[in-house]
C-alpha positions in Angstrom: 125.3 89.4 133.5 123.2 92.6 132.4 122.7 94.2 129.4 120.4 96.8 127.9 118.9 94.6 124.6 119.1 90.7 124.1 118.8 89.1 120.9 118.2 85.4 121.8 118.8 83.7 117.8 121.8 84.2 115.4 119.7 83.6 112.4 119.0 86.1 109.9 116.5 87.8 111.6 118.6 88.3 114.8 121.7 89.0 112.6 119.4 91.8 110.8 118.5 93.3 114.4 121.8 93.3 115.8 123.0 95.4 112.4 120.2 97.9 113.2 121.4 98.1 116.9 124.9 98.6 115.4 124.0 101.1 113.6 122.0 103.2 116.0 124.9 102.7 118.6 122.8 100.7 121.2 124.7 98.3 123.0 123.1 94.7 123.1 124.0 91.1 123.4 123.0 88.6 120.6 122.9 84.9 122.2 122.8 81.8 119.9 122.4 78.4 120.9 124.4 76.5 118.1 128.1 76.9 117.3 127.7 78.8 114.2 125.4 82.1 113.2 123.3 82.3 109.8 120.4 80.1 110.8 119.3 78.6 108.0 121.4 80.2 105.2 125.1 77.6 105.2 126.9 77.8 102.0 129.7 75.2 101.4 132.6 75.1 98.8 133.5 71.6 97.9 135.9 71.1 94.7 134.8 73.8 93.0 131.1 73.4 93.5 129.4 76.4 95.8 125.9 74.9 97.5 123.8 76.7 99.4 122.4 74.4 101.4 119.4 76.3 102.7 117.7 79.5 100.7 119.7 80.6 98.2 118.3 83.3 96.6 117.3 87.1 97.4 113.7 88.2 95.9 114.2 91.2 94.0 110.4 92.3 94.5 110.9 92.6 98.2 114.5 94.7 98.5 114.7 94.9 102.0 117.7 92.0 101.5 119.2 93.5 98.5 119.2 97.3 100.1 121.2 95.4 103.0 123.7 93.9 100.8 124.5 97.5 99.5 124.7 99.0 103.3 127.2 96.6 103.9 129.7 97.0 100.5 128.7 93.7 99.1 126.3 95.2 96.3 128.9 94.5 93.6 128.7 90.2 94.2 125.2 90.7 93.4 124.5 88.9 90.5 120.7 88.1 88.6 119.6 84.5 87.7 121.2 83.5 84.5 117.9 81.8 83.2 113.9 82.2 83.8 112.7 79.3 82.7 110.6 76.7 84.7 109.5 73.3 84.0 106.7 71.1 85.6 106.4 67.3 85.5 103.6 65.5 83.8 103.0 62.0 83.1 106.6 61.4 84.1 108.3 64.0 81.5 109.3 67.8 81.3 107.0 70.3 80.2 108.0 73.8 80.2 105.9 76.6 81.8 106.1 79.9 79.7 108.8 82.3 80.9 105.9 85.3 80.9 103.5 83.7 83.3 103.6 84.4 87.3 103.5 81.0 88.8 102.4 79.9 86.1 99.3 82.1 85.4 99.3 83.7 81.8 100.5 87.1 81.2 100.9 86.6 77.6 98.3 83.9 75.9 100.4 82.8 72.9 102.7 80.8 75.0 100.5 80.0 77.4 98.2 78.1 74.5 101.2 76.1 73.1 102.8 75.3 76.2 102.0 71.3 77.5 102.4 71.5 81.1 98.7 71.8 81.1 96.2 69.8 79.5 93.6 71.7 77.1 90.4 71.7 79.7 92.8 72.8 82.3 93.9 75.9 79.7 90.2 76.8 78.6 89.1 77.0 82.4 92.6 78.9 83.3 91.5 81.5 80.8 88.1 81.8 82.2 89.7 83.6 84.7 89.8 86.9 82.7 85.9 86.9 82.5 85.0 85.7 85.9 84.0 88.7 88.0 86.3 88.7 91.3 84.8 88.0 94.6 87.0 89.3 97.6 86.0 87.4 100.5 86.6 89.3 103.7 87.8 86.4 105.6 91.2 84.5 105.0 91.2 81.5 102.4 93.9 78.8 101.8 95.8 79.2 98.6 94.0 76.1 97.2 90.7 77.6 97.9 92.0 80.9 96.0 93.5 79.0 92.7 90.7 76.9 93.1 87.7 79.5 92.5 89.8 81.5 90.2 91.9 79.0 88.1 90.0 75.5 88.5 91.4 72.0 89.8 93.9 71.6 87.7 95.5 74.8 88.6 95.3 73.7 92.1 96.9 70.5 91.8 100.0 71.7 88.8 100.4 74.7 89.6 99.2 76.3 93.4 100.4 72.9 95.1 103.7 72.5 93.6 104.7 76.2 93.4 103.2 78.4 95.6 102.8 76.0 98.5 106.1 74.4 97.4 108.4 77.3 98.2 107.0 77.2 101.7 107.4 73.1 102.0 103.7 73.1 102.7 99.8 72.3 102.0 98.3 74.2 100.0 94.8 73.3 101.5 96.5 75.2 104.7 98.6 77.8 103.9 97.2 81.4 103.9 96.6 83.0 101.0 96.4 86.5 103.4 99.8 86.0 104.6 101.6 84.9 101.8 100.2 86.2 98.5 98.4 89.5 99.9 99.3 90.9 96.2 97.4 88.2 94.2 94.3 89.5 96.6 95.0 92.7 95.9 94.6 92.6 92.4 91.5 90.6 92.5 90.3 93.5 94.3 91.5 96.2 91.6 91.4 94.3 88.3 88.4 91.7 89.7 91.0 89.3 87.8 94.6 88.2 88.4 95.3 87.9 84.4 93.8 90.7 83.8 96.1 92.4 87.1 99.4 90.9 85.7 98.5 91.8 82.4 98.4 95.8 83.5 101.1 95.4 85.4 103.2 94.4 82.3 102.0 97.3 80.2 102.9 99.7 82.9 106.2 98.7 83.2 108.4 101.4 81.5 111.8 99.0 81.4 112.2 95.0 81.4 111.2 93.4 84.3 114.5 92.7 86.6 115.2 89.3 87.1 112.8 87.7 90.1 116.1 86.3 91.9 119.6 87.5 92.5 122.4 86.4 94.7 125.9 86.7 95.5 128.2 85.3 93.6 129.9 83.1 96.6 126.2 82.2 98.3 124.3 83.3 100.8 126.8 82.9 103.3 128.4 86.4 102.1 125.2 88.3 103.7 125.6 86.2 107.0 129.5 87.0 107.0 129.3 90.6 106.1 126.4 90.9 108.6 128.4 89.4 111.5 131.8 91.4 110.1 129.7 94.5 111.0 129.0 93.3 114.5 130.6 94.3 117.5 132.6 90.8 118.2 132.2 90.9 122.1 128.6 91.3 122.0 127.9 88.2 119.8 127.7 84.6 122.2 127.6 81.5 120.2 126.5 78.3 122.2 124.7 79.5 124.5 120.9 78.2 125.1 118.5 80.4 126.6 115.6 78.3 128.6 113.2 80.5 129.7 112.5 84.4 130.2 111.0 85.7 133.3 110.0 89.5 134.1 112.4 91.0 136.6 111.3 92.8 139.9 109.5 96.0 138.1 111.0 96.4 135.0 113.5 94.2 132.2 113.7 90.4 132.2 115.4 87.7 133.4 117.3 85.2 130.7 118.0 81.8 132.3 120.8 80.1 130.3 121.5 76.4 129.4 124.8 76.8 131.3 122.8 78.0 134.7 124.0 81.5 134.1 121.6 84.5 134.0 121.4 87.5 131.9 119.0 90.6 133.0 118.0 92.9 129.9 116.2 96.2 129.7 114.3 94.6 126.6 114.5 91.3 124.6 113.9 90.6 120.9 113.7 86.8 120.4 114.7 86.1 116.9 113.9 82.6 116.9 111.0 80.2 115.3 107.8 79.8 116.9 108.7 76.6 118.1 111.4 77.9 120.2 110.0 81.0 121.2 107.0 78.9 122.6 109.4 77.2 125.3 111.3 80.1 126.2 107.9 82.1 127.3 105.4 79.6 128.5 106.5 80.8 132.4 106.4 84.2 131.2 103.1 83.9 129.7 101.2 80.7 128.8 98.5 82.6 126.4 101.4 83.7 124.7 103.4 80.4 124.7 100.3 78.8 123.6 99.6 81.4 120.2 103.1 80.6 119.2 102.6 76.9 119.5 99.5 77.8 117.4 102.2 78.5 114.2 103.3 74.7 112.7 106.6 73.5 111.0 107.4 71.3 108.6 111.0 69.4 108.1 112.8 69.4 104.8 115.9 67.7 103.4 117.8 69.5 100.6 120.2 67.2 98.4 123.3 68.5 96.5 124.1 66.9 93.5 127.3 67.2 91.0 127.5 65.5 87.8 130.0 65.5 84.5 128.3 68.0 82.0 128.7 65.1 79.7 126.2 62.9 81.6 123.8 64.7 81.9 121.5 64.5 78.5 119.4 67.4 79.1 120.7 70.9 78.2 119.5 72.2 81.6 118.3 75.8 80.0 116.3 77.0 82.9 115.9 77.4 86.7 114.7 73.8 86.9 111.5 71.8 87.6 108.3 71.2 90.0 106.6 68.3 90.5 102.8 67.6 91.3 102.1 65.0 94.2 100.4 63.4 91.7 103.4 62.4 90.0 104.2 60.3 92.9 108.1 61.0 92.9 110.2 61.5 96.0 111.4 65.0 95.3 109.3 68.0 95.2 111.7 70.2 93.0 114.6 70.1 91.6 116.9 73.5 91.2 119.6 73.3 88.4 121.9 75.8 89.9 124.6 75.7 87.4 122.4 76.9 85.3 120.6 79.4 87.5 123.6 81.3 89.0 127.0 81.8 87.8 130.2 80.2 89.3 128.6 77.7 91.6 130.5 74.2 89.6 133.2 73.6 87.4 133.0 74.6 83.9 132.9 70.9 82.8 130.4 70.0 85.5 126.5 71.1 86.8 125.2 71.5 90.1 121.6 69.9 90.9 119.5 70.6 94.4 116.6 68.7 94.7 114.0 69.2 97.4 112.1 66.5 99.6 110.3 66.0 102.3 108.0 69.3 103.4 104.0 68.7 104.1 103.8 66.2 101.0 106.7 63.7 102.5 106.9 65.1 106.2 109.0 61.4 106.8 111.9 61.8 104.8 113.4 63.8 107.5 114.5 60.5 109.0 115.3 58.9 106.1 119.4 57.1 106.3 121.3 59.7 103.6 121.9 56.3 101.6 118.1 56.3 100.8 117.8 59.8 100.2 120.6 60.3 97.8 119.3 57.1 96.2 115.6 58.3 95.7 116.9 61.9 94.8 119.7 60.8 92.1 117.0 57.9 90.5 114.1 60.6 89.9 116.9 63.0 88.5 118.6 60.7 86.3 115.3 59.5 84.6 113.9 63.2 84.0 117.1 64.4 82.5 118.6 61.6 81.2 121.9 61.3 83.4 123.9 58.3 83.0 126.5 57.3 85.9 126.8 58.2 89.4 127.4 61.8 90.8 130.5 62.9 91.5 129.2 64.6 94.7 126.2 64.0 96.8 125.6 65.9 100.0 122.6 65.6 102.0 121.0 68.9 104.4 118.5 68.1 107.2 116.2 70.9 108.2 114.0 69.4 110.8 111.1 71.6 111.6 112.9 74.6 110.3 109.9 75.8 108.1 107.2 77.7 110.0 103.7 77.8 108.1 101.4 80.4 108.2 98.6 78.9 107.5 94.9 79.8 107.4 93.6 82.2 110.1 97.2 83.1 110.6 97.1 86.8 110.6 94.3 86.8 113.2 96.3 84.6 115.2 99.6 87.1 114.9 97.2 89.8 116.2 96.4 87.9 119.2 100.2 87.4 119.9 100.7 91.4 119.2 97.9 91.4 122.2 99.8 89.6 124.5 103.0 91.3 123.7 101.5 94.6 124.8 101.6 93.1 128.1 105.0 92.9 128.3 107.3 96.1 127.4 110.2 95.4 125.9 109.5 92.2 124.8 109.8 91.3 120.9 109.7 88.6 118.7 110.6 88.1 114.9 111.4 85.3 112.9 110.2 83.5 110.0 106.8 82.5 110.9 105.7 85.4 112.5 105.1 88.6 110.6 106.5 86.8 106.9 108.9 84.4 105.7 111.9 84.3 103.4 115.3 86.1 104.0 113.7 89.5 102.9 110.9 89.2 105.3 113.5 88.4 108.2 115.7 91.4 107.4 113.3 94.0 106.7 111.2 92.7 110.4 114.3 91.9 112.1 115.6 95.6 111.8 111.7 96.9 112.4 111.6 95.2 115.4 115.1 96.2 116.7 114.6 99.9 116.0 111.5 99.7 118.6 113.1 98.0 120.6 115.9 100.8 120.5 113.4 103.3 120.9 111.5 101.5 123.9 108.5 101.4 122.0 105.5 98.4 121.6 105.1 95.9 118.5 103.0 97.4 115.6 100.1 95.5 114.5 101.0 92.8 112.0 101.3 94.6 108.5 100.9 92.1 105.5 104.1 90.6 104.3 103.7 91.6 100.6 
């Protein structure tokens, strides 16, 4: 079998790449090992509940995925989140974070002074960031290092770890600021202070800030379905595993498939997680494989819980809560799905989604369903005053699904791209390489597909935003 371009991987990166090639009229073959397309995007509808088992939102600050929705004709299905309030667990109780904050970093002083999420001593130290001189570092540093030197230890424990690192399922002491939050570094360089930077940005805004997140009415599966519907069916093959890639006799590549078949392609775009890419390229380039293997991954568990509205004492006026490690709870965060998004639960019920595992609890992925459900229900029922058992309970396991961009990741990506230059027509694009999240996957998948179509080389890594 031969193909001009083969895309390996049918997650968001691979589907976005396939869409870009389709738009350009370039023939391709997409191979996906699992029986379904969409990767970590999975939406289920059960008894009136709409459950996103993986990611559930598109970030408005990174418009690539939102623009793609409009191109696909589903822009009118997008809805902003209904609430913005976020809570933090402190001493076993929910404390609200100021809505005008950015990841807990104050923009408006009044709600910051009155919040009970941070101690008085912690507030004084955080407020002092406004006066501390900016000392941008040339070398990469961890989230904990950056937030600690700018805002103090309590801000690391109560904000940086559960919020900044928590959204990636990672450890604030290991994750890279340069790779994940370059905007914060730029604000330190430009304004000398993040607080001053966020306040200046707020003053320059000529219209009310848009909701930070947006999502299709029926969940993120709508994006996957729209992408698949825009692609030529004959170019899509599921249930086909690629075992290894080797250089063809002069130009192009041979792909050995799990069923014993072989595909020959002029160009290959590996839209697979770094750990999977490692296995496929070992025979082609052991050094490239070793570099990809240095990008670790963590596993996570999401738990969907539905309750009668009358059984929940808390008003759920917000988006949910995060839990610092010091609180010693099983859940790291809980989203109030039916409060955050329109139409996600029957009118007389609420839908919650709990997150377990990640770097803080790597063993959670292997716990029995009954144990996971008991722990998740126990934590949310204590904090929200829930009487009785859930009427809906679902456990979703995401083994090694969260690639971690740790300190030194930009330099590591530069090495990976140096190795790719030695293999014309070979490209990589997936969460964990040049970014993370749906928007990054869409943007980079389309960018790499355009390069493959033009016969170009992969460019140097750009900051993810």
